C-alpha positions in Angstrom: 0.0 0.0 0.0 1.4 3.3 -1.1 0.3 6.3 1.1 0.2 9.1 -1.4 -1.0 11.7 1.0 1.8 11.1 3.5 4.4 10.9 0.7 3.2 14.2 -0.8 3.2 16.0 2.5 6.3 14.5 4.2 8.6 13.8 1.3 7.6 16.2 -1.5 6.3 19.0 0.8 3.8 20.2 -1.8 0.0 20.7 -2.0 -2.4 18.6 -3.9 -2.7 21.4 -6.5 1.0 21.5 -6.9 1.3 17.8 -7.4 -1.6 17.8 -9.9 0.2 20.5 -11.9 3.5 18.6 -11.9 1.9 15.4 -13.3 -0.6 17.2 -15.5 -3.7 16.0 -13.7 -6.7 17.6 -11.9 -6.5 18.4 -8.2 -9.7 16.5 -7.5 -8.2 13.4 -9.1 -5.2 13.6 -6.7 -7.7 13.9 -3.8 -9.5 10.7 -4.9 -6.2 8.9 -5.2 -5.2 9.9 -1.7 -8.4 8.4 -0.4 -7.8 5.1 -2.1 -4.1 4.6 -2.3 -4.4 1.0 -3.4 -6.0 2.0 -6.7 -3.2 4.3 -8.0 -2.6 3.6 -11.7 0.9 2.5 -12.7 1.4 5.4 -15.1 0.7 7.9 -12.2 3.2 6.1 -9.9 5.8 6.4 -12.7 5.1 10.2 -13.0 5.4 10.6 -9.2 8.7 8.7 -9.2 9.9 11.0 -11.9 9.3 14.2 -10.0 10.7 12.6 -6.8 13.9 11.7 -8.6 13.6 8.0 -7.6 12.9 4.7 -9.2 9.5 3.1 -9.1 10.9 0.3 -7.0 12.2 2.7 -4.3 8.9 4.6 -4.4 6.8 1.7 -3.4 9.5 0.1 -1.3 9.8 -3.0 -3.5 12.3 -5.4 -2.1 14.5 -6.7 -5.0 17.3 -9.1 -4.6 20.6 -7.5 -3.8 23.8 -8.4 -5.7 26.3 -10.7 -4.1 28.9 -8.9 -1.9 32.2 -7.9 -3.5 34.6 -10.8 -2.9 38.2 -9.9 -2.2 41.2 -12.0 -1.2 42.3 -11.5 2.4 45.6 -9.8 1.7 45.5 -7.9 5.0 46.3 -11.1 6.8 50.1 -10.7 6.3 50.1 -7.1 7.5 48.0 -8.1 10.5 50.4 -10.8 11.4 53.3 -8.3 11.2 51.3 -6.0 13.5 50.5 -8.7 16.1 54.0 -10.1 16.1 55.5 -6.7 16.8 52.8 -5.9 19.4 53.3 -9.2 21.2 57.1 -8.8 21.2 57.0 -5.3 22.6 54.4 -6.2 25.2 56.1 -9.3 26.5 59.8 -8.2 26.1 59.3 -4.8 27.5 57.8 -6.4 30.6 60.7 -8.8 30.9 63.2 -6.0 30.4 61.4 -3.6 32.8 63.6 -4.7 35.8 66.7 -3.9 33.7 65.8 -0.4 32.6 62.9 0.6 34.9 60.8 3.4 33.4 63.7 5.2 31.7 62.6 4.3 28.2 58.8 4.4 28.6 58.6 7.3 26.2 60.2 5.3 23.4 58.0 2.2 24.1 54.9 4.3 23.9 56.0 6.1 20.8 57.0 2.8 19.1 53.7 1.2 20.1 51.7 4.1 18.7 53.8 4.1 15.5 53.1 0.4 14.9 49.4 0.9 15.6 49.2 3.8 13.2 51.4 2.7 10.3 50.0 -0.8 10.0 46.4 0.2 9.6 43.9 -0.8 6.9 43.4 1.6 4.0 40.3 3.7 4.3 37.7 4.1 1.5 35.5 7.2 1.7 32.3 7.2 -0.3 31.0 10.7 -1.2 28.8 12.7 -3.4 25.5 14.7 -3.4 22.7 13.5 -1.2 20.5 10.8 -2.8 23.2 9.4 -5.2 23.1 6.0 -3.7 26.2 6.0 -1.4 24.5 3.8 1.3 23.1 1.4 -1.3 26.6 0.9 -2.8 28.2 0.3 0.6 25.5 -2.2 1.6 26.0 -4.0 -1.7 29.8 -4.2 -1.4 29.8 -5.5 2.2 26.8 -7.8 1.6 24.7 -6.5 4.5 21.8 -4.1 4.9 23.4 -1.9 7.5 23.3 1.6 6.1 19.8 3.3 6.1 18.5 3.6 2.5 15.9 6.0 1.2 15.3 8.0 -2.0 15.5 11.1 0.1 18.7 12.6 1.4 19.5 10.2 4.2 22.9 9.9 5.8 23.6 13.0 7.9 26.6 11.9 9.9 30.0 10.4 9.1 29.7 6.6 9.6 32.8 4.5 9.9 32.2 0.8 8.8 34.7 -1.7 10.2 35.1 -5.4 10.4 33.7 -7.1 13.5 37.2 -8.3 14.5 38.3 -4.6 14.7 35.8 -3.8 17.5 37.6 -2.7 20.8 36.9 -4.9 23.8 34.9 -2.2 25.6 32.3 -1.7 22.8 29.8 -4.5 23.2 27.1 -3.2 20.9 27.2 -3.4 17.1 27.0 0.4 16.7 28.1 3.5 18.7 27.0 7.0 17.8 29.1 10.0 18.9 28.3 13.6 19.5 29.1 16.4 17.0 31.0 18.3 19.7 32.2 17.7 23.2 33.6 20.2 25.7 34.5 22.8 23.0 36.0 20.2 20.7 34.4 19.6 17.3 34.3 16.1 15.8 35.0 12.6 17.3 38.5 11.4 16.3 38.3 7.9 14.7 42.0 7.5 15.3 41.3 7.2 19.0 38.8 4.4 18.6 40.9 2.2 21.0 40.8 4.9 23.8 38.0 3.8 26.0 37.8 6.9 28.2 37.8 9.2 25.2 35.1 7.2 23.3 32.8 7.0 26.3 33.1 10.7 26.8 31.9 11.3 23.2 29.3 8.5 23.1 25.7 9.5 22.5 24.1 6.1 22.0 24.8 2.5 21.4 22.8 -0.4 19.9 22.3 -2.3 16.7 22.5 -0.9 13.3 18.9 0.4 13.5 20.0 3.4 15.7 21.8 4.8 12.6 18.3 5.6 11.2 17.2 7.3 14.4 20.3 9.4 15.0 22.1 9.5 11.7 19.4 10.3 9.1 17.5 13.4 8.4 14.3 11.4 8.8 15.4 9.9 12.1 13.2 10.5 15.2 16.2 11.5 17.3 18.2 13.5 14.6 16.8 16.9 15.4 16.8 16.3 19.2 20.5 15.3 19.4 23.8 16.7 18.0 25.1 13.5 16.4 28.3 13.9 14.4 29.7 10.4 13.7 29.1 6.7 14.3 31.1 3.5 14.0 29.5 0.2 13.1 31.1 -3.3 13.1 30.1 -5.7 10.5 31.0 -9.3 9.6 32.1 -8.9 6.0 35.0 -10.4 4.0 35.4 -7.1 2.2 36.1 -5.3 5.4 39.0 -7.6 6.2 41.1 -5.6 3.9 39.9 -2.0 4.4 37.6 0.3 6.3 34.7 2.2 4.7 33.5 5.7 5.5 30.0 6.8 4.5 30.1 10.6 4.3 27.1 13.0 4.6 25.8 14.1 1.2 27.0 17.4 -0.1 24.8 20.4 -0.6 21.8 19.6 1.6 22.0 22.9 3.5 20.5 21.2 6.5 23.5 21.8 8.8 26.4 24.1 8.1 28.7 21.5 9.5 27.8 18.8 7.0 30.0 19.9 4.1 32.9 20.7 6.5 32.6 17.3 8.2 32.7 15.6 4.8 35.7 17.5 3.6 37.6 16.9 6.8 36.8 13.2 7.0 37.7 12.4 3.4 41.2 14.0 3.8 42.1 11.0 6.0 41.0 8.5 3.3 43.4 6.6 1.1 40.7 5.9 -1.6 37.8 8.1 -2.7 34.6 7.0 -4.4 32.9 10.0 -5.8 29.3 9.4 -7.0 27.2 11.4 -9.4 23.7 10.3 -10.7 23.8 9.2 -14.3 20.9 11.3 -15.6 22.7 14.5 -14.4 26.3 13.2 -14.4 29.1 15.8 -13.8 26.9 18.9 -14.1 27.3 22.2 -12.3 28.3 21.8 -8.6 29.3 18.1 -9.0 32.3 19.4 -10.9 33.2 21.7 -8.0 33.0 19.0 -5.4 35.0 16.6 -7.6 37.7 19.3 -8.1 38.0 19.9 -4.3 38.1 16.1 -3.9 41.0 15.7 -6.4 42.8 18.6 -4.9 43.1 16.9 -1.5 43.4 13.4 -2.8 46.5 11.6 -1.4 49.0 10.8 -4.1 49.9 7.1 -3.8 51.1 6.4 -7.3 54.8 6.9 -8.3 56.2 6.1 -11.7 59.6 5.0 -10.2 58.5 3.1 -7.2 55.2 1.2 -7.8 52.9 0.0 -10.6 49.9 2.0 -9.4 48.4 4.1 -12.3 47.6 7.8 -12.2 44.6 8.5 -9.8 44.4 4.8 -9.0 42.8 5.7 -5.7 40.0 7.7 -7.3 36.7 6.2 -8.5 34.3 8.6 -10.2 31.0 6.7 -10.3 28.0 7.3 -12.5 25.4 5.8 -10.1 21.9 4.4 -10.8 23.1 3.7 -14.3 20.0 1.5 -15.0 17.8 4.7 -15.2 19.3 5.4 -18.7 17.2 3.4 -21.1 19.9 3.1 -23.8 22.7 0.7 -23.8 26.2 0.5 -22.4 27.6 2.4 -25.4 25.5 5.4 -24.6 26.6 5.2 -20.9 30.1 5.4 -22.2 29.2 8.6 -24.0 27.8 10.0 -20.8 31.1 9.4 -19.0 33.0 10.9 -22.0 31.0 14.1 -21.9 31.2 14.3 -18.1 35.0 14.0 -18.2 35.2 16.6 -21.0 33.1 19.0 -19.0 35.3 18.6 -16.0 38.6 19.0 -17.9 37.2 22.1 -19.6 37.0 23.9 -16.2 40.7 23.3 -15.2 43.2 26.1 -15.4 46.8 25.5 -16.4 48.8 24.1 -13.5 45.9 22.3 -11.8 47.8 19.0 -11.9 51.2 20.4 -11.0 51.3 19.2 -7.4 50.4 15.6 -8.3 52.8 15.5 -11.3 55.7 16.7 -9.1 55.1 13.8 -6.7 54.2 10.9 -9.0 56.2 11.6 -12.2 53.1 11.0 -14.3 51.2 13.4 -16.6 47.6 13.9 -15.9 45.3 14.5 -18.9 41.9 13.6 -20.2 42.8 9.9 -20.7 44.2 9.5 -17.2 41.1 11.0 -15.6 38.6 9.2 -18.0 40.1 5.9 -17.0 38.8 6.5 -13.4 35.2 7.0 -14.6 32.8 4.0 -14.0 29.1 3.1 -14.1 27.3 1.5 -11.2 24.0 0.0 -10.4 22.8 -2.8 -8.2 20.3 -3.8 -10.9 22.6 -4.9 -13.7 25.9 -6.7 -13.1 27.5 -5.7 -16.3 27.1 -2.0 -15.5 29.1 -2.3 -12.2 31.6 -5.0 -13.4 34.5 -2.7 -14.3 34.1 -0.7 -11.1 34.1 -3.8 -8.9 37.1 -5.3 -10.8 39.2 -2.2 -10.4 38.2 -1.7 -6.7 38.9 -5.4 -6.0 42.4 -5.2 -7.6 43.3 -2.0 -5.6 42.0 -3.4 -2.3 44.0 -6.6 -2.7 47.1 -4.7 -3.6 47.3 -1.9 -1.0 47.7 -4.2 2.1 50.8 -5.7 0.6 52.2 -2.2 -0.1 51.3 -1.0 3.4 53.0 -4.1 5.0 56.2 -3.5 3.0 56.4 0.2 3.6 55.4 -0.1 7.2 58.2 -2.7 7.9 60.7 -0.4 6.2 59.5 2.6 8.1 59.6 0.8 11.5 63.0 -0.6 10.7 64.3 2.9 10.0 62.6 4.2 13.1 64.3 1.5 15.2 67.7 2.2 13.6 67.5 5.9 14.4 66.5 5.1 17.9 69.5 2.8 18.2 71.7 5.6 17.1 70.2 7.7 19.9 71.1 4.9 22.3 74.7 4.9 21.0 75.0 8.6 21.7 73.5 8.2 25.1 75.9 5.3 26.0 78.9 7.4 24.7 77.8 10.3 26.8 77.5 8.2 30.0 80.9 6.7 29.3 82.5 10.1 28.8 81.0 11.3 32.1 82.8 8.5 33.9 86.2 8.9 32.0 86.2 12.7 31.8 84.2 13.7 34.8 86.1 16.9 35.7 85.8 18.2 32.1 82.1 17.4 32.0 81.6 19.3 35.3 83.4 22.2 33.8 81.2 21.8 30.7 78.0 21.8 32.7 79.1 25.0 34.5 79.8 26.6 31.1 76.4 25.5 29.8 74.6 27.0 32.9 76.7 30.2 32.6 75.8 30.4 28.9 72.1 29.6 29.4 70.9 33.2 29.9 72.8 34.2 26.7 71.4 31.2 24.8 67.9 31.8 26.0 68.0 35.5 25.1 69.5 34.8 21.6 66.9 32.0 21.1 64.1 34.3 22.0 65.3 37.0 19.7 65.6 34.5 16.8 62.1 33.4 17.6 60.8 36.9 17.5 62.6 37.5 14.2 61.0 34.4 12.6 57.6 35.3 13.9 58.1 38.7 12.3 59.1 36.9 9.1 55.9 34.9 9.2 54.0 38.2 9.5 55.8 39.5 6.4 55.0 36.3 4.5 51.4 36.8 5.5 51.3 40.3 4.2 53.1 39.3 1.0 50.7 36.4 0.4 47.6 38.7 0.9 49.1 41.4 -1.3 50.2 39.1 -4.1 46.9 37.3 -4.2 44.9 40.6 -4.1 46.9 41.8 -7.1 46.2 38.6 -9.0 42.5 38.7 -8.0 42.1 42.2 -9.3 43.6 41.3 -12.7 41.4 38.1 -12.9 38.1 39.4 -11.7 37.7 42.2 -14.3 35.3 42.3 -17.3 38.1 42.5 -19.9 40.1 39.6 -18.4 37.0 37.4 -18.3 36.1 38.3 -21.9 39.6 37.1 -22.9 39.1 33.8 -21.0 35.8 33.3 -22.9 37.5 33.8 -26.2 40.6 31.8 -25.4 38.7 28.8 -24.0 36.1 29.0 -26.8 33.1 29.1 -24.4 29.8 29.4 -26.1 26.5 31.1 -25.3 24.9 28.2 -23.4 24.3 27.3 -19.7 27.0 24.5 -19.5 29.6 26.9 -20.8 28.6 29.6 -18.3 29.0 27.1 -15.5 32.4 26.0 -16.9 33.6 29.6 -17.1 32.7 30.3 -13.5 34.4 27.1 -12.4 37.5 27.9 -14.5 37.8 31.3 -13.0 37.4 30.1 -9.4 40.0 27.3 -10.0 42.4 29.8 -11.4 42.1 31.9 -8.2 42.6 28.9 -6.0 45.6 27.7 -8.1 47.3 31.0 -7.7 46.5 31.1 -4.0 48.2 27.7 -3.7 51.2 28.8 -5.7 51.7 31.9 -3.6 51.6 29.9 -0.4 53.8 27.2 -1.7 56.5 29.7 -2.7 56.3 31.3 0.8 56.4 27.9 2.4 59.7 27.1 0.7 61.1 30.3 2.1 59.8 29.4 5.5 61.4 26.0 5.3 64.8 27.5 4.9 64.2 29.9 7.8 63.1 27.1 10.1 66.2 25.0 9.1 68.3 28.0 10.0 66.4 28.6 13.3 67.1 25.0 14.4 70.7 25.1 13.2 71.3 28.4 15.1 69.8 26.8 18.2 72.3 23.9 17.9 75.1 26.4 17.4 74.1 28.3 20.5 74.5 25.2 22.7 77.8 24.2 21.1 79.5 27.6 20.8 83.3 27.9 20.9 83.7 28.6 24.7 82.1 25.2 25.4 84.4 23.4 22.9 87.4 24.8 24.7 86.7 22.4 27.4 88.8 20.0 25.3 86.5 17.1 26.0 85.5 14.5 23.5 81.9 15.7 23.8 79.0 14.8 21.6 75.5 16.0 22.6 72.9 13.3 22.5 70.4 16.1 22.3 68.7 16.2 18.9 67.4 19.7 18.2 65.5 18.8 15.0 63.6 16.0 16.7 62.9 18.2 19.8 61.5 21.0 17.6 59.5 18.6 15.4 58.0 16.7 18.3 56.0 19.8 19.2 54.1 19.4 16.0 52.8 15.9 16.7 49.0 15.9 17.3 48.3 19.3 15.6 45.4 19.3 13.2 47.3 21.4 10.7 50.8 22.8 10.3 50.1 25.6 7.8 53.4 26.6 6.1 55.4 24.1 8.2 53.8 21.2 6.3 56.6 21.5 3.6 59.3 21.5 6.3 57.8 18.4 8.0 57.8 16.6 4.6 61.6 16.8 4.4 62.2 15.0 7.7 62.0 11.5 6.4 60.8 9.0 9.0 60.4 11.6 11.6 58.2 13.6 9.3 56.2 10.5 8.5 55.6 9.9 12.2 54.3 13.4 12.6 52.1 13.2 9.5 50.6 9.9 10.8 49.8 11.4 14.2 48.0 14.2 12.3 45.8 11.6 10.6 47.0 12.0 7.0 46.1 9.0 4.8 48.4 6.1 5.8 49.8 5.5 2.3 50.7 9.2 1.9 52.2 9.5 5.3 54.4 6.4 4.9 56.0 8.2 1.9 54.8 5.6 -0.6 56.4 7.9 -3.2 59.0 10.3 -2.0 59.3 10.5 1.8 56.1 12.2 2.7 56.1 15.0 0.1 52.9 13.6 -1.2 51.2 14.7 2.0 52.8 18.1 1.8 51.6 18.5 -1.8 48.1 17.5 -0.7 48.2 20.0 2.2 49.0 22.8 -0.1 46.4 21.7 -2.7 43.7 21.5 -0.1 44.1 25.1 1.0 40.8 26.9 1.0 38.6 23.8 1.4 35.0 24.7 2.2 35.6 28.4 1.6 36.7 28.0 -2.1 34.1 25.4 -2.7 31.4 27.6 -1.3 32.4 30.6 -3.5 32.3 28.4 -6.6 28.8 27.0 -5.8 27.5 30.5 -4.9 28.7 32.1 -8.1 27.4 29.3 -10.3 24.0 29.5 -8.5 23.9 33.3 -9.1 24.6 32.8 -12.8 21.8 30.3 -13.2 19.4 33.3 -13.7 21.6 35.0 -16.3 19.8 35.4 -19.6 21.6 35.8 -22.9 20.6 38.8 -25.0 21.5 39.4 -28.6 24.9 41.0 -29.1 27.8 41.6 -26.7 26.8 38.7 -24.4 30.5 38.1 -23.5 30.9 41.6 -22.0 27.5 41.4 -20.2 28.3 38.0 -18.7 31.7 39.2 -17.6 30.2 42.2 -15.9 27.7 40.0 -14.2 30.4 37.7 -12.9 32.5 40.6 -11.5 29.3 42.0 -9.9 28.6 38.6 -8.2 32.2 38.3 -6.9 32.0 41.8 -5.5 28.5 41.4 -3.9 29.5 38.1 -2.2 32.7 39.7 -0.8 34.8 36.9 -2.3 38.1 38.6 -2.1 37.8 38.8 1.7 36.8 35.2 1.9 40.0 34.2 0.0 42.0 36.5 2.2 40.4 34.7 5.2 41.8 31.4 3.9 45.3 32.9 3.6 45.0 34.4 7.1 44.0 31.0 8.5 47.0 29.4 6.8 49.4 31.8 8.5 47.5 31.6 11.8 48.0 27.8 11.7 51.7 28.4 10.8 52.3 30.7 13.7 50.5 28.4 16.1 52.6 25.4 14.9 55.9 27.3 15.0 55.2 28.5 18.6 54.3 25.0 19.7 57.4 23.5 18.1 59.7 26.3 19.5 58.3 25.7 23.0 59.0 22.0 22.7 62.6 22.7 21.7 63.2 24.9 24.7 61.5 22.5 27.1 63.4 19.5 25.9 66.7 21.3 26.0 66.1 22.3 29.6 65.1 18.8 30.5 68.3 17.5 28.9 70.4 19.9 31.0 68.6 18.9 34.1 69.3 15.2 33.3 73.0 16.0 32.7 73.1 17.9 36.0 71.5 14.9 37.8 74.1 12.6 36.3 77.0 14.7 37.5 75.6 15.3 40.9 76.0 11.7 41.8 79.5 10.5 42.8 78.5 6.9 42.4 80.2 5.5 39.3 78.2 2.3 39.7 75.0 4.3 39.2 76.3 5.7 35.9 77.4 2.2 34.9 74.0 1.0 35.6 72.5 3.6 33.3 75.0 2.4 30.6 73.8 -1.2 31.1 70.2 0.0 30.9 70.8 1.8 27.7 72.6 -1.2 26.2 69.8 -3.5 27.3 67.2 -1.2 25.6 69.3 -1.2 22.5 69.3 -5.0 22.6 65.6 -5.0 23.0 65.3 -2.8 19.9 67.6 -5.0 17.8 65.4 -8.1 18.7 62.2 -6.6 17.2 61.0 -9.1 14.6 61.0 -7.5 11.2 
C-alpha cells in the first residue's frame, strides 16, 4: 500500500494542486487517489517517481534481490600478522626487560607502540557525493549486509565508519556506537582514537544495533533533530572489510546543517581511496564538478612512476550511479562518461595537476582521468563490473604495499632510535672517564644559558616577524592577481581563449574555471612562501644547535657529543596538531620523523608512509587542499547566481563578464579568499610557537638530566645507566622484522 497523502506532505512537501500540476492531472483526481491509495494507476506512480527523482521500486519500497557482496582475497592477513608479532614482542619483552631499565625508556616504548598501531592500519575508502546518489546502497552491496539506512530522500547526515567485526575494541559491546558532534568545546570525534575507552565513552551519544543509525544519523530519524550526532562506528561481519575500512560521508549540498560539508571535507582527507558518486541522468553537471575538483585537490598521491605500478589517480573512482535509469545501452553510458569528463577538464586552469605531477612523475590528462570513470547500479551486473574489478584489484594490492612500507619505516625508526642509544651510551661513558671536564662543561652550559635563552628568544621573535611578512606578501600578491582576474576585460579574454559558447553549461564551466584559477594562484603563492619558511626554520634549528655548542664550550677539550637532537625536539612539538600551515613542507623533508608526525596528524596512511618520495605527497596535498569549504562555497554560490543569467542578442560576453564581476563583489569573495590565507598563516604561527616551545622545554630537561648525572659521585649508578641503555638497544635489535 502506497500512502500518497503522507508521501506528498512528508517527502515532497507540496500541496495537492502543486502535485496535480506537476503530473498534468486535476486536483480532485489527486484527492480521490489519496483516499484510495491501493488504486493508483501504474502510469501515475511512474510520474510521481519521476518528479521525486527516484525509481518506481524505491517509491513503493519494492524489495528486490541485492547483488552478491564484493569478494576480495584476504591480503590484509600478512600485515595483520606483522602488527600482532610486533605488538606481542613489545608487550612481552618490555615487561621482561622492565627490571633492567625501569621506566627510563617508557617514552620510546609508547612512541613505538603508537607508531606500529598507526602505520599498520587498513586503507580507508571514503564514499562521497551529493545526497541521494546511492552511497549507502553501494556500501550495503559491497559489504553484503543491509546496515546503512536507505531511502530515495537525502538520508545519511553523519559520518559513519564501517569496520570489520574483529576490529571492535573490547569495551564496545554493541554493534554500533553514535558519537556527539562536539564535546567540551572540541568539534568532531576522532576515529584514530577508537581504541581509547575513556575518550570514546566521553563522546558516546548512544549504542545499539544498526537500527540506531536511522534514528540518530538520518534526516528522517526521530532523534536526529533532538541530538547533535556527528559520527558513528559500526562493526560488520564482511569479507570485504577484512582488507579495508569504509566511510559513508554526509551528502553534499543539503543545506540542513552548516557542519555537514565541512565534516565531509575533513573526513575524506584522512582517506586513502575516494569513491565520488554522481547520478547518471545528471552526471558531472554544475556543482558536481566543483565537489570533484575539491576532492581531487586533496586526494592523497599514492602512485609513483619509479616506485610502484599504481596508475595515475588509481585511488579515485568517479562513479555514475543508478546507471540503469538510462534506457539506452552500455555504449550510450560510455558517451555520458566521456562528456562528463570533457566538461570537467574544460574547467581546469593551467597548473591544476602540477602538485600531483611533481610527486608521481606522471602526466595527468583527459585519458588519465577518464580511466577513473565508472558506471554503477545494483540492478545490472555488467554496469558495475568494471568498477568492482578495479576496486577489488586495488583493495587486494594496498595491504601488501602497506606491509612492505610499514616494515621499512619501523626498521628505520628502530635504527634511528638505536643511534640515539649509542649517543647516550657514549655520553655516559665520557661522564665516567672525563668527569672533571664534564663538570666544567656543565658550568659553562649553565653560565651560557641566559645568553642562549636570550638569543633564542630573539631568533624566535625574528622568525615570527618573518611569518607576518609572509602573511602580508601572500595577501598582497593574491589581491593583485585577484584584481587582474576578476575584471570584465580579463573574463572576456578567457571566454574567447577557451572558446566558451552562449549556453548554460559553458557559463558554469567559465565560472568554475575562474574560481579554480584563483585557488591555483592562492596555492602557488603559499607554496613559494612555504619554501622560504622551510629555509628559515632550518636556520632557526641550526642556530639553536650552534648556541648550545659555541666555541667557549668546545674549549673544554672534552670528546663531547651531545645526545640532544634539536631537530627532533622541535618537530615533536608538531605531533598531534590538526594542521601545520606553512610548516607542512618542512615536515615533509624530515624522512621517517616527518612520517611519524604526519601519521599522528591523521594523514592517509599511504601518503604519510611516503609511498612515493618520503612524505612530500602529504605536503603537496596539504597545499592543494588550501581553501577547502571556503573556495568550494564561493564556486557554488557564483554558479547559482549565474543560473538566472539570460543571454541577450549582441555583446553577451561583456554582459556576462560584468555579471560575474558583480557577483564576486557582492559576495565579498576577495575577503573570503583572504580569510583562507590568514588562517593558513595563523596555523603556521601556532605550529611554530608550539614547536619552538617544545625545543626549549626538551633542552632544559636535557640539561637537568646532565646535572643529575654529574651530581652523583656513584660511578656504579652511571654504569647501571649504561647497562640499561645497552639492554634497551638489545631490545630494539630483537624486534622481529
